[in-house]
C-alpha positions in Angstrom: 0.0 0.0 0.0 1.4 3.4 -1.0 1.0 6.7 0.8 -0.9 9.0 -1.4 -0.7 12.0 0.9 1.6 14.6 -0.5 4.4 15.8 1.8 4.1 19.5 2.6 6.6 21.7 0.7 9.6 22.6 2.7 9.9 19.3 4.7 12.7 18.1 2.4 14.9 21.1 3.1 18.3 20.3 4.7 17.5 22.7 7.6 14.1 21.2 8.3 15.6 17.7 8.3 18.1 18.9 10.9 15.3 20.4 13.0 13.3 17.2 12.8 16.5 15.4 13.9 16.8 17.7 16.9 13.2 17.0 17.9 13.4 13.2 17.4 16.7 13.0 19.3 15.0 14.1 22.5 12.3 11.5 22.1 13.7 9.0 24.7 10.6 6.8 24.7 9.9 6.7 21.0 6.6 8.5 21.2 7.3 10.5 18.1 8.6 7.6 16.0 5.2 6.7 14.6 4.3 10.3 13.6 5.2 11.9 10.3 7.6 14.8 10.2 4.8 17.2 9.5 3.1 16.3 12.8 6.3 16.5 14.7 6.9 20.1 13.6 3.2 21.2 13.4 3.6 23.6 16.3 6.1 25.6 14.3 3.3 26.6 11.9 1.4 29.6 13.1 -1.0 31.3 10.7 -1.7 35.0 10.7 -5.1 34.4 12.2 -3.6 32.2 15.0 -0.9 34.8 15.6 -3.5 37.5 16.0 -5.4 35.4 18.6 -2.3 35.0 20.8 -2.1 37.6 23.6 1.1 39.5 23.9 0.7 40.2 27.6 1.8 37.4 30.0 4.5 34.9 30.2 5.3 32.9 27.1 4.4 29.2 27.1 7.4 27.0 28.0 6.6 25.0 24.9 7.1 28.1 22.7 10.4 28.9 24.4 11.5 25.3 23.8 10.6 25.6 20.1 12.7 28.8 19.8 15.6 27.1 21.5 15.3 24.0 19.2 15.1 26.2 16.1 18.4 27.9 16.9 20.0 24.6 18.0 19.1 23.3 14.5 20.6 26.4 12.9 23.9 25.7 14.8 23.9 22.1 13.7 23.2 23.0 10.1 26.0 25.5 10.2 28.2 22.7 11.4 26.9 20.4 8.6 27.8 23.0 5.9 31.1 24.2 7.3 32.4 21.4 9.4 32.9 23.8 12.2 31.0 23.7 15.5 28.5 26.5 16.1 27.4 27.1 19.6 24.0 28.8 20.3 23.5 30.8 23.4 20.1 32.2 24.3 18.9 34.4 27.1 15.2 35.0 27.5 13.2 37.0 30.0 10.0 35.6 31.4 8.2 38.2 29.3 9.3 36.8 26.0 12.2 39.2 25.2 15.9 38.2 24.8 18.8 37.5 22.6 20.3 34.6 20.8 23.9 34.4 19.5 25.7 31.7 17.7 29.5 31.5 17.8 32.0 29.6 15.7 35.4 29.8 17.3 35.6 33.4 18.5 33.3 34.7 15.7 29.7 35.7 16.4 28.0 34.5 13.3 24.4 35.2 14.4 23.3 37.9 16.8 19.5 38.3 17.0 17.2 40.1 19.3 14.1 38.1 20.2 10.9 39.7 21.1 7.3 38.8 21.2 8.2 35.1 21.2 4.6 34.4 22.2 3.9 34.4 18.5 7.0 32.5 17.4 6.2 30.4 14.3 6.0 30.4 10.5 3.2 30.5 8.0 4.3 27.2 6.4 7.0 24.6 6.3 8.4 26.4 3.3 8.7 29.7 5.4 10.3 27.7 8.2 12.8 26.2 5.8 13.5 29.6 4.3 14.1 31.3 7.7 16.5 28.6 8.9 18.4 28.4 5.6 18.7 32.2 5.5 20.3 32.2 8.9 22.7 29.4 8.0 23.7 31.1 4.7 24.4 34.4 6.5 26.5 32.6 9.1 28.5 30.8 6.5 29.3 34.1 4.8 30.7 35.4 8.0 32.7 32.2 8.5 34.1 32.5 5.0 34.9 36.2 5.5 36.8 35.7 8.8 38.4 32.3 8.8 41.3 33.5 10.9 38.9 34.3 13.8 37.0 31.0 13.4 40.1 28.8 13.4 41.5 30.2 16.7 
């Protein structure tokens, strides 16, 4: 019997595959094994309508903060996949949903991003998720190529 359901666009992206690997790696009891990738990452998809319904005031849900952290861990792992150099993410978030994430490779900061309003963290589609991750990885790789002497210290 063949599966006739089409895979959503974006799930075949190298970045999204890395993100799926991050999620599945933490599945100690195999709960996520039987689920398709689209279900594993479904909480990353937040439509405009859903985003409007999420209140800004209040502490962000711990699940949302976990998704943000996993997203940047996947960015770091994808940078390592592309460059062969370890990228270390560091994230500091306030209980109000504001903070900063940086990724370093050697002594070089390859990503420095302010995070705000993470209550509404998510992407319109798996394609947008893939584009966002790949864009960060590409930008980081450009910095690594531009400053190899700082990276290899």
